N, C-alpha and C positions, 0 to 999 in steps of 0.2 A: 263210492261216490253216487249220489243221487241227484235228481233234477233239483232238489230243494237246496243242495249245498253249492250246485253251481250258481243258480240265480242270487242266491243269499249271499255268496262270495261275491258277485258283482255289485251288489248293493252295499256291501261293507266298502268295498273299494271306491265306491261311488261317492260315498258319505266322506270317506276319509280324503276323497279327492276334492271334495267341496269344500272342506275344512282347509285344506293345503292351499287350495287355488285362492280362497278369500286371504289367507294369509299371505300368499305370494302375490296378490294383487296390491296389498297393503304395502308390502316391500317394493314392489315395482313402482307405485306410485312415488313412495319416498324417494325411491332412486333416481326415477325420472325427473323429480323436482331438483333432486341434488346435483345431478350431472347434466341436465338438461337432453334436448334432442341430439346434440353433437356427441355428448357423452355416451347416450344409448347406443348410438351407431358404432362407436368405437368399441363399446362392450358386446355390442352383436356380432363383431368380427370374431371373437374369441368363440362364439357358439358354435359356428359349423367344424371347429377345430375339435370343440370339446365333444361334440357328437359323433365325428368321425372316429376319434380314439375311443371313446367309452361305449358307444353303440356297438362299435365293430367288436370290441374285447366282449361284452356281457350279453349281448342280443342271443348269440347261438348257445352260450351254456347255459343260461336261464331257460330258453325254450327246452334246449336238450333234456336239462334236468327234471322240467316240469312234466314232459312228455314221458320219460322214463320212469320216473317215480308213480305218475298216475297208472302207467300200463302195468307195474310190478304190483301196485296197492289192488289193481282190478284182478289180478291172477293170484292174489293172497301170498307174495312172496315178501313178506315183510322185512326178512333179513337183509335185501338189497337196498331198501329205500334211503338209510343213513349213508351207506356205502356210496351210493351214487353221487349225493352231494359233496361227500369229503372229495373224492376224484375231481368231480367240476370244479370245486374250490380250489384243489392244488394246481389244477390245469391252468385256471384262468389267472390266479396269482403269479405263478412262474413267467406265464406270457406276457402279464402285463409289466413285471420288472423289466424284462428284456425291451420290450416297446418304450418304456421310460427311458432307458439307457441311450436307445438309437435316437431318439428325440432330442435328449438333452444335448447330443453333441452335434446337433442340425439347427438348433434353436434360431441362429442366425439367418438361416436360410428360411426357416418358417416365417419369422418376423419380416424379413425385408423383401423376399421374392412372392411368399405365398399370400401373406397378409398386407403386406406393403403399407404399414404403417408402423412406424417406430414405436409408437405409444402402447403396443400391445407386448412389448417385450416382458415387463415384469408379470403380467398377467399369465403369459406363458410359461415364464420360469415358476411361477407359485404353483401351476396346474402340473406340471410334471411329476414331481415326487409323490403326488396325491393319487395318481392314476391305479397302482396296484391294490390300494387299499378300497377306492371308489369300485373298481371293477370285482373284486371279491365279494361284494355284497350279492351278485348275480346268483351265485350258486346257492346262496340261502334262500333268495328270492324263489328261485325254480323250486326248491325243495317245498317251500310252503305253499306254492300255487299247485304243485303236484299233489299234495294231501289235501287241497282244497281248504285250508287254513288260511286265510288272508288277514287276518287281524294283526298279526306281527308287521306285516308289509304295511298295514294301514297305520299302526303306530309309528313305524319308523319313518314314515312318509311325513307326518306331523311334526315328528321331532327335527327332522331334516330342515323344514321350513323355520321352525322356531329358532334354531341355531344360526341358519344362514342370516335372517333378520337381525338377529342378537349381536352377531360380528358386527355387520356394518353399520347398525345403531351404536355402538360402543365405541369404534373407532373412525367414524366417518369425518368428524372435524379435523383429525389429526392429518388423514392421507389426503383430504380435499385440499388443504392448505398447501401441501405439495404439488400440486399439479393434477390435470385430468387424467394422465396415464396412471396415477398412483391410487385415484379413486376408483378407475375401472379395475387396476389390480385388486382392490379390496373387495369389490363386487365377487372376482374371482376366487378370492380367499373365501370369502362367505360361502360360495356356492360349493366349493371343495370340501370346506369343514362340515357343510350341511350332509354331504354325501358321505363323509367318515362317519358323523354320528349315526346315520342309516344303518350303516354296517355294524356298528356297536350294538345297536338295538336288535337287529336281526341274530347278532351272535349270542347274545344273552338269552333271548327266546329258543334258540336252536339248544343250546347247552342245558337250560334249565327246564323247558317245558316239557311235559310227558303227554305222549298219545298213545292211544291202543296199541299201534304198531311196534312202538318202542319198547313194550313191555314182553312181546314175543320173543323167547330165547331158542326156539328150534332154528335149525340151519336149512329148513325147506326151501328149496328152489335157488340155494346160494350160487352165485355167479362169480366167477375168479375176477380179481381187480383189472386183470390183463383185458379180459373181455369187456367190462365196464368202460375201462379208458377208450377201446376200440368202438363201442357202441356211442359214447359221448361224441368223441370225434367224428364219426359217420354223420352225425345228427347235427352237432355245433358247427363244423367247418363251412358247410354249404351255407348254413343260415348266416355265420360271420361274414363269409364272403360276400353274400348277398347285401349284407349290412355295410359292409365295406366299399361296395362298388355304388350303392345308393347313397351313402353320405359323401363319398367323394363326388358324384354328381349334385348333390344338393350344396356342399362347400362351393364347387364352382359357380352353381346357381346364386346364391347368395353374395358370394365374394364379387361376381361379376354385377350386380345390381348398381352399386355405387358408381363404380367405373362407366357404365354405360349411362347412366345419369350424368357423368360428368361430360361424356361424350356429347350428350345432347344438348350442351350449353350452360348447365348449373356449374358454379365454383364448388371447390370441394367442400366446404362447410355447409351449403346448401344441400349437396349430394349426401352427406352424412347425416343431415337433419331429416331429409325425405326418407332415407334408409331407416334412420330411429323409429320415426313415427310408424314405418310399415312393419318392421321386423320386432322392434322393441316395445312399441304400445299397442297398435290395432290387431297385430295378429295375436296376442295373448287373449285379447278380449274375445276373438274369434273362435280361439281355441277353449274357451272356458266350458263351453257346453259339452266339448270332446270327453270330459270326465265319465261322461255315460258309455260313450263308445271305446273309450280306452280301458275302461272296467270290464266291459263285456269281452272285448277281444283277448284282454289278459287271461279270463276264466275261460274262455272257449277253447284254448289250446289244449289244456289237459283234459276239458270235459269232452271233446271232440275225438282226442287220443283213446282215452277208456273207452267210449261207446264203439270206436272203430274196432279196437283189439277185441272186445265181446261180440264184434260184428252186430250190433245193434244199430242198424242204419235208419229205421225210423227215429230213434232218437237223435240221431246227427243230423237228420233232415229238419227236424222239429226245432232243435236249439238254434241252427243255422238261419231257418227261416224266420223265426220269431225275433232273432236278435237283429236281421236285418230290416224287420217291419220296425222296430223301436228305434233303429238309427235315421230311417227315413222320416219317422214324424219328429225326431229331434231335429233333424236336418231343417225340415220345412218350417218348424215353428221358429227356430232361431233365426233363419234367412230372413224371414218376415220381420221378426222384432229388430235384428239388426239394421235391416233396410229402411224400416219407418222411424226408428228413433236414434240414429247414429250420432247426429250432434249432441243429442242430450246425454246419450249415454257416456260418449267419450269426454264429454266436458265435467261429468259427474266424477269419472276416474281421474283423467288428467286436465284438470282445468287450466285453461289458457294456451294450451299446446294446439289447438287446430287440428285435433286427428279425425274430425266427423266424416271429411269428404274421403279418406282413406279407409275409414271403417265401413262406408257406404258401399265402396267398390268390393271389398273384401268379403260383405254380407252375402255375395251371390256364390262365393266358393264353399259355404257351409256344408251343403248336401254333399257335395264331391268330396271333401276333406273327410267329414264323419265317416262315410260310405267307405273310402279307401282304407281307412283304418281297421273296421271291422271285417271288409274283405282281406285284409292282410293277416288278421288272426286266424280266419277260415282257412285260408291256405296255409299257414305254419301248422295248423291242427290236421290238417289232411296229407302233411307231409309234400307240398308241391312247392318246394322253395326254388327249384330250377325254373318253373314257369312263372313263377313271383317275381324272381330276378329279371327275366325278360322283360315282363310287362312294366316293372318299374323302371327299367333302364329307357323303354320306349317314351314312357312318360316324363322322364327327367331331361332327354333329348329335346322334347317339344317344348318345355319350359326353358331350357337353356337357350335354343334358338329364338325363342320370343323375347329373352331378356337381350340378346346380343343385337338382334336385328330390330325389334319394335321399340324397345325402352328409349333409344336416343330420337326416336320420330314422335312417339305417343306417350312417353312416361309409364308411370306406374300403372295405368289402366292396361298398359299392354302386358305387364307381369301376372296382372289377375286374370287377363283373357287367357294366358298361358296356362294357368293353375286350373282353370274350369276345363279347356280344351284337354290337357294333359290327364286329368283325373278321371274325366268322362271315359275317354279311351283305356285308361286302366282298368277301370270299374266293369266296362263291357268284356275285355280279355278274361279278367277273373272270373266274372259271371260265366262265361263259356266253359271254362274249366271245371268250376263247381258244380254247374248242372250236370256235365258230362259223367262226373265221377262220383256224384252222388244220387243223380235222379232228381234232384229237387225241381219244383214246378215254380216258376217265376210268378207270383201273384201282383200283377200290376195295379189290380183294382185297390186293394190295401196298403200297397207299398207306395204308389204314386197318385192315382186318381183322388182317393179320399183325403189323404193330406195335403195336396195341392187345391183342392175345393175350399178346405176349411182355412188354408192360406189366403187364399183370395178375399174370404170373409174378413180374417183378422187386419189383411192391410186396408180394405175399405173402412174397418171401424176403429182403426189404431188412432186416428185423429181424435175421435169422439171419446175414446178411453181415457186419452190424456187428459183431455180438457174437462171431464167428468169431474177430476179433482180441484177444478179451479174454486169451488165452493169452500174448501178447508183452508185458501189462503195461505197454502206452504210455499216455503223456499223451493227453487227451481230443483234443487237435488232431492229433496223429499217428494216433490211432485213425481220426478221422474222415477223415484223408487216405488213408489205406490202404483204407478202407471204400468211399470214393468212387471210388477207381482200381479197385478189386476190381468195383465194380458197373458201371462203365463197359465194363469188360473182359467181364463175363458178359453185358452187354447187346449189345454187339457179336457175341460168339459166337452167341447166341440168334437174334438178326436174321438172321445168316447161316445158320444151320442151318435156319429155316422158310422161308427164301428172300425175307424182306423186302429183305436187300442180296444182290444177285446179282452174286459176283465176276467171272463172265463178263461181265456188262455193265458193270462199273466199268472192267475192263480194255479193252473196247471203247470206252469214253470216252475212254482212253488212245491210242485208235488200233491195239490190238492185240488182232487177232482170233484166238481161240483157240477150238476146239470143245471142248464137254464132255467129251468122250472124250480130247482131248489133255491136258485139266487132270487127269482121274483119271490117266491115264498118267505124267504128270509127278510127280503127287502119290505114285505107287507107286515111282517111280524114287528 
C-alpha cells in the first residue's frame, strides 16, 4: 500500500459519498414532504435503535478485518487475507442472528418503554429480520478497505441509495393511505432493503473480482483459523463494546430531546416537529460535507495500521497531520457557509419547513463534528480503543446533561451548546493521546489561524457574493445554488492563497514529490 492508494481511496469514497448524499437528499426531501416534520420525528426515533444495533455489530468486525488484512498484506502473507474476511463474516452473521432473536422477543418493551411511541412498532418489526444481512456487509467492507480497494464499497453505497429511494417511491401512496406509522415503516423497509442490496454488491465483487494477492497459491505465513478468530475478537470486541456504549449514550441523548422539549412547555406534536427539523432535516445538511472526513477516517485506519506494522512513524505522522489540516479547512469553510446562508439553503432543500434557524445554530458545530470523526479514525488506527471509549463517554455525558437540564429552559440552543462543548473536550483529550503516542506536532497556524482568517473574509463578503448574481434575475433557488458554488470556489482559492491548503503537500499525499521551484516552472510553462 502506498500514499497514493491511501488518498486515492479517500477521494473515491468522497466521490461516491457525494453521489449517495445527493441521492439521499433527494430522498429526504421527498420523504419530508411526504410525511411532514412530525413524521420525520417519528422516523428519527428508529434511527438511534438502528444505529445501536447495526454499528455495534459491524464497527468492530469492519475495523478489525481492515486492520488485520492491511497488516498481513504489508507482511506479504497473502494466504491469510481472504481467510480473515471469511472468519469475520461468519462471526458477525451468527452474532447478528442471536441479537435479532433476542430483540424479537422483546419488541413490545422496545416500542412501549424505550421509544415510547406505538407508531414505531411496524418499523421495528421490519428491521429485525434484516439485521444479519445488513451486518454481514461489514466483513466485506473491512476486506476491501484493508487491501485499499474502495471501488466495491463506493458502488455498493450508490446501489444502496437507489434501492432505498426506489422502494419508497414505488409503495409510498399505498403505505401513506394506511397512516403515518405505516409510512414510517415504509421508510424503514427502504433503508433495510438498501442495506441488503449493499451486501449483495459487495458479495459479487468479493467472489468474482481478482486481485494480485488472490493469485498467490503458496502457504507462506499461514495462520490457523483458531488464531485468526482470536485475533479478530481481540480487536473487534473492544471496538464493538465502545460502539455499543457510545450508541447507548447517543440513543439516550436523542430519545430524551423530544421528552425534554415536552417538559419545556411544547405539546407532543410540536416536540416531534422540532425534533424532526433538528435530527431529520438540519443535521443531514450539516453532515453533508462530512463525506470528506468520513472518507479520510475510513482509509486512515488501515493506512495507519500498515505504517505502524512497518514502524514507519514519519508516514504515520504525515498522514495524521494532513488529514487534520484538511478537516479543519472543511470545518471552517462550511461553518461559515451554513451560518451565512441558513435560510436560503434550508428553503432550497426543505421549502416551507422553516428549518433555517435550527441550521444556523447547528452551523457552529461543523468544526467539532468533522474533527471528532477524523480523530476517531486515527485513534482506531493507533489501537487506542480504550481511551477512545473513555473520551466518548465523557462527551456523551456532557450532551445528555445539557439535554436533560437545559433544553426545558433554553430549547434546542442548549443542545447545540452541548454538542460544541462535548466535542471540544473530546477532541482535546484525543489530541493529548495522539501526540503522546506519535510525537506529532500540533500546527495551530495551518490548522486554526489561517483557516479562521479566511473564514472572517468569507463571512464579511457572503452578502456581496449572493447579491452579485442579482443581475442574472434568477429564481431564489438558482441564485442560492450559484452563490454557494461561488462561495466554495472563493474559499478554496483563498485557503490555497494563504497556505492553509498546500498543493505541494496534497501532491505528496498522492505520492508525487515536486519541489516548489518545479511547480512554479510548470506553471510558467
